[in-house]
N, C-alpha and C positions, 0 to 999 in steps of 0.2 A: 218504090224513093231504096237508095239500095246505102241507106241507114246502117242498117242489122250488116249487107256483106261486109260494108265500107269497114265493119267496126270489130266482126270477125278477123279480118284482117292486122287490123291493130293489136288483137289481142294476139293473133299468131308470132308475128314480127316482133311482139314482145317477148312472147316466151321466146321467143330466138335465141336473144338482148342477153335474157337474162341465159340460157346456158350457154353463150360465150363468155358470157363477163365470169360466168364460175368457171368457166376452161382456163381465160385468163388468169384468175385470182387464180390456181391449182398447176400452176404456169410450173413452179421448183417446188411443187407435190410430191415426195417417194411415192410412187407405185402407182401415181396416179392416171386415169384413166378418161379419155376427154369423150366426149358425146358429141350427139349431132344430134339436130331435129329434123324431121320426117313428120312431109302435108300430104294433107288427100281434100279433096273438093266436097265441098254439098252442095248434093240436087235434093228437092223435095220430091218422094216417092211416093204413090199410091198403093195398091197391091197389085197394079196392075206396072209395075216397076215404073221408070222414069218417063212423062209425056213427052212426045215430038215437039223438036223445039224447046225447048226446058232450057231453062236458064237457070245457072246454077246459084243456090245461097251462100256463099261464101268456101271460111277456111275452114279448117281446122288440124292440131299436132296430132298427128297420128300417133304417134312412138318419138320418145329420146331411146335413140339409140347409143350403147352403151360403144369405143372403136379398140380392141384388145390388141392393137397395134405393139411391138415391142419399144420400149423406151429406153436412151444412151443409159448405157451403165458408164458412170465416175467412180474413183478408186477411193477408199477411205480410209486410215490406219487404225480401224476394230476391225479383228478376223472374224467378229462375231454379224458383222453383220454382210448380209447375203443377196444376190445381185442373180435371179433367174434367168434366161432365155427361153425361150418355144411358150407353150403353152399353157402351161400349168402354174399351179396356187398354191402359196404356204397353206398350212396345213396348222388354223393356232386353235386351240383348249381356250374353251369361255366358260369354265366353271360346267363341264361336262356339254358344254354345245357347240360346234367345231363354227367357224368363222375360216371364210378362204380369203386371203390377199395376198398382193402383189409385192408390199412394203415390206424388205427386209433387213430394217433398223432394230435388231436386238442386242439383251441386254442384261443380264445377268441377277436374282432377285434376291433376298435375302438369306430367300431356302435352296440358294443354287439353281433353281429353273433357271431355265434360258426362255424372257417374253421379251415383250415386243414394251409398248409405249402405254399400251391399254394392258397390262399388266397378261395378258394371253401368254399361251405354256406353250414355244413350239414341237408338233407333233414329228414324234420318231420313229424308224422302227429300231424297237429295243436290240439290243447285241446281250450272246448270255456269256458267263462267264471266262469264258475260253474267248470272245473277241467275237465269235460268227453274228453273221446279221439275222437274226430270227423274224419271223411275220409279222411278230405281236407288236403291236402300234401303242406309244405314251408318249410323256411328259419328257424333253432333256434334261436332265441332272446334272450336275457336275459334282463329283465328288472331292474335297477339298482334303480331306485325312490324308494321314502319312497311308505311303505304300508300301507294304513290310519288305523287309528285305528279305533273301535268299540268299542260304551258303553256295559257297566254291564246290563244288563235287569235280567235275575237271577243269583242266590245264592242257589246251594245245599249244604242243611247240614247232611252229613253223621254222627251221633255221638252216644254216649250212656249219658244219666244221669242216677246218680246214688237214685236208688226207698230209699232205706234206710238213705237217709241226713235229717237233719235233717230243718226244713222252719228256714229262718231266721227273729228276731225278732225285728231287727235295719231297720231306713224306709234305704229307698234304694238310693243307692248314690254312682257313680264311684270310689270316693278316697278313698269309706268304703271298704276292702273287705270284711266284715265282715258280708256285708248287700246284700252279694251275693255267693253261691253255687261255679259257674263256671260261666269262660268267654273263648271266644277264638278271633280268629281277622285271616282278609285274607284280599289285599289290590283287590281294584274293580275301573275300567277305566270311565270315560266321555269320550263325545266324541269326545275332542279334546285327549284323550289318556292320560290325566293325572293321575298321579294315586290317590288314596284318601283310608286308612285305616278306614275300615269295621271294627267293633265290637260289637261280641253277647254277653252278661250276663245273664247269667240265675239263677233265684232264687227262689224256692224252695216256694211256696204258700201253700198247700195240698197234701195230697198224693194225689197222677197220676197227679198231678198240676201243672202247673210251669209255671208263666210270664220272658218274654223275654225283654228284653231290644236294640233296635239297635242305635247304634252311629254311624256315620262317619267323620272322622278328628274331633270328641271331641265334637257333635253338636246328641243331637237324633231327629232321625228322624222317628222311625216307626208309625204309627199310631194310633193313641189316647191318644199320646205322653199330657202331661209325663210317663202317666201311661205305662206299658211295656203292650205286645200282652200276651194274653194265652192260652200256649198249652196244651190239654191231652193223657192220656193214660188209657185202659187198666188195668184189674187185668192180662193180660199176658205180657202186654211189650208196646203193637204196640202202638202208636198213634191211636188218636179218631177225634181230632178239634184242630181247630187250624189253621192249614196248609191248603195251604202258608200265609204266614203273606206279606206283600208288607210294604215299606219305601218308602218317596221321599225325593229327596235330593239335591239343587240346587247349583251348584260348581260355585268358585270363574270363573275368567279368558274369562268367553264367551261362556262357555260351557253352551249345552239347558240340561236343566232341566233333573231330573232323574225316574225315578221310577221303583223301585226293586222288585220284586216278590223274597221269599227267602221262599226254601223248605224244610219243618222237614220231610217229609213223611217217609226220610226214616234213620231216628234219635227213638233210641230206650229209655227205664227206665225198666233197668232189675238191680240186685241189686250186681252190679258190679260196680267197682270205672269209675267214669267222663272220656269215652276217647272220643278223635276226631278222625273216620277215614278215612275223605274225607270232605274237602271245596274247593267244585266245581264253576267257576261264568265263563261263556260265554264272556264277554270283554277285548279287551285288546290294549296293546300302540301301539306306529306306529315304523315299525322297517325299518331297512334294509335289504339288501341281504345279508346274510350271507356263505349259499354253495351252493352248488347242487348233487343232491342224484341221482346217474342213476342204476333200477332195473335190474335183468335182461331177464326182458322183453320189456327192452329200455322205460321204461318210466319213464322220465324226472321230477323229485320234487324238487323246488326252496326250503330252509329250508333261516328264517328271524329272526334278534336279537329277536323279540320279544313270539321266539315261533312259528310260526306260517308259514303255509309250502304252496304252490300250484301247482297246475300239471301244467306244461309246454305244454307237449306231450306227442309225442312214440316215436323214432325212426322207420325208414325206412328202410328198408331190403327186396332188389330184388335181386333174382336166376334166372337162363335161363337153359331150357333145352339144352345145347348143352356151357357150362362155354368155353370148348376150340374154339368156333368159336368168342370170344369174339377178338375183335382189340388193339392191346396193342397200351397207347398211352404215352409213360414214366412217371415218378414218380411214378410211385406204380401203374396204374390207366388203367379203361378199356374202351371201346366204344361197345353198343353195333352193333351188323352187322346181315346181313340178314342169315349168318349160326349160332350164334348166340340165334336166335329167342328173341321175346319181350320181356322184362323185366317179372316176375312177382313179384308184390309188394307187400310186407303183411311184419307185425307182426312177433320180435321175438320172436321164440318157435316155432313158426305155418309152418309148412310145414318141408321143408329141410331146412328155413332160418337159424337157428342153436340160439345162445340164447348168450349175451354179455354180458363180463366180462369188471366191472365200476376201471378205476385206472390201465390197466394193456394194454399193446401191443401182437399183434404176429410177433410172430419174422419168416423171411423166411425158406422155408421148403427146404435151400439146405441142403443136407447132405454133407462134408467135405472129408469124406473117400472116401463115393464113386465117388464124382467127384473126384478125385486124382486117383483111379483106371480106369476110364473114363478117362482122359488125357495117362494115359502111354498106355491105348489099342489103344486110336487115332494115341498116337509119334510112336508104334511101326505099324498102317497101314503106316501112309506119310512116314515112313524108308521104308516098304517094296515093297509101291510104287514108291519110287524114286533108289529104287534098278533095279526095272521094267525098268525104263528109261536106268538102267545104264549097265544094259544085252542086251538092243532092241538096242542100240546104238554099241556097244559090237561087238553085231553081224554084225549089218550094216556097220562096218570099216575091217569086216571079208570078209565079199560081194565085197563092194569099194576094197578090196585088190587083189580079185584072178584078174589073169594075163592070 
């Protein structure tokens, strides 16, 4: 009688319904990958194989196969949320054991490590002190300490001095605007990060010849003070002498004495009004961490309140020759197995690793419409196998009732 055969069909349909139910339940789970049931038939065999005209004895679940297709990407307000395209996995360190996930909902723990909801640490390629990405891997830790200041050592002046300007006749004085032609200012920084106002006064003394007076916080600091330093131009308006000039300044408050080179090589003298195209200095004040930027290739850059930035590293991505061989750990993470092969670790955008979208999360790849259709099919299969048992029971009762 086909009771056992129908029972295997009931078990198979029930298993498929459990798989479908799990897929539907995780339709909103970040980074979830759906599974499907794969069946095979059962035949009674001997050492000589299946006998002629043999009738099968049912069905079994041969595999529960994960489907690693791409899920939809949705954007969030947290730039530490990461979505990965392609076939790669984020590498999460769980107390020395690696887990692999597509769920990129990340945050920062109390020690500054970037972690997921299970407190597993994100693995990156580390950067050296100069910001160069190295081959060494480790966790990403955000340093919230203030960045040290740097004293100004050079100032680059890109301006145009009016060749048609008239040379002033009055003796130079910062309080007498008629004693100089033009002025411009910028902020520079000492070794403690304190700001100082640097002002340059331009005074024409003859055709193609200008004196420049350098003042910091109201004190003249150019070499040869109290006279100005002379810069000269040729008949085409290009500078010919006097650059770079220099100034020395001793700040108050215990900062180191400063010697600053002032470069006028990008300054011209044309017959047009005075203009300043750029004033660039290389110093900066102390700064606090203000944000993190992550590029599509996984390069992590920290931004500071003083306008500086640092490269912290690059996110490491793992790919596998056989992703379906990975073992599910729960919490939308997987572990490598013999069937999956060893992880191939590389940077985003290389090989099949895919690219990263910061401030976004990859949703589940479950298609609810497809799952509902599969649910109806599994239900029909269950009902049909139950009907086989009912019919077999009727036949059995008929045989029992023969007299």
